[in-house]
Structures are given as structure tokens and as C-alpha cells.
C-alpha positions, 0 to 999 in steps of 0.5 A: 403477349408477354414477349411483345410487352417485354419488347415494347418495354425494352424499345421504350427504354432504349428509344425514350425521349423522356429524358434521363430521369424517366430512364432512371425511374424505369431502371429502378423499377426493373431492378426492384422487380428483378430482385424480388424474391418471388421473381428470383424463385421463379427464375430459379425454377425456370433455369432448373427446368431448362437445365433438365431438358438440355443437360450440360449442353449449355454451359451458362446454365450451370450454377456458380459456386461461392468461389465464382466458378461454375460447378464442375470447373477446375482452376489452375493454381500457380506453383 
């Protein structure tokens, strides 16, 4: 049911004829929800659980460090 609602919302945003103002309102609402600390916490828990199941098989699930590189990645420096 949640997947259907998410698909309907995405379809509405992409196909809306309500104009730019409505689109901007939807985007602001999405960002407000997505940036909410409880949503971020739930996403982190979900990401951790998926990471436990698949391990390092899916590289985009690894956390990024403060330097912008993923954990375990090395960078080459020029001499």
C-alpha cells in the first residue's frame, strides 16, 4: 500500500498540470519530511539492517566519511 501511495505521489508530481507553484509546494513538503530527524533515523536503521543482510556486496550502502569518501576507500594523492 505504501509503495502504491509513493508511486501515486511521484506520478502526480511528474504529471501534474497544477503548475509550478503546486510542484514547488510538493517539493518543499517532501524535503521537510525527508529532512525530519525521525525520518533520517528510520532511514539509518533501515540502511543498517540492509547492510547487515548484504554486507559489502552493495557498495552504495557503505557510509561516507567526513572527507566525502566511503569507508574503506583510499584516495591517490599526487606527488
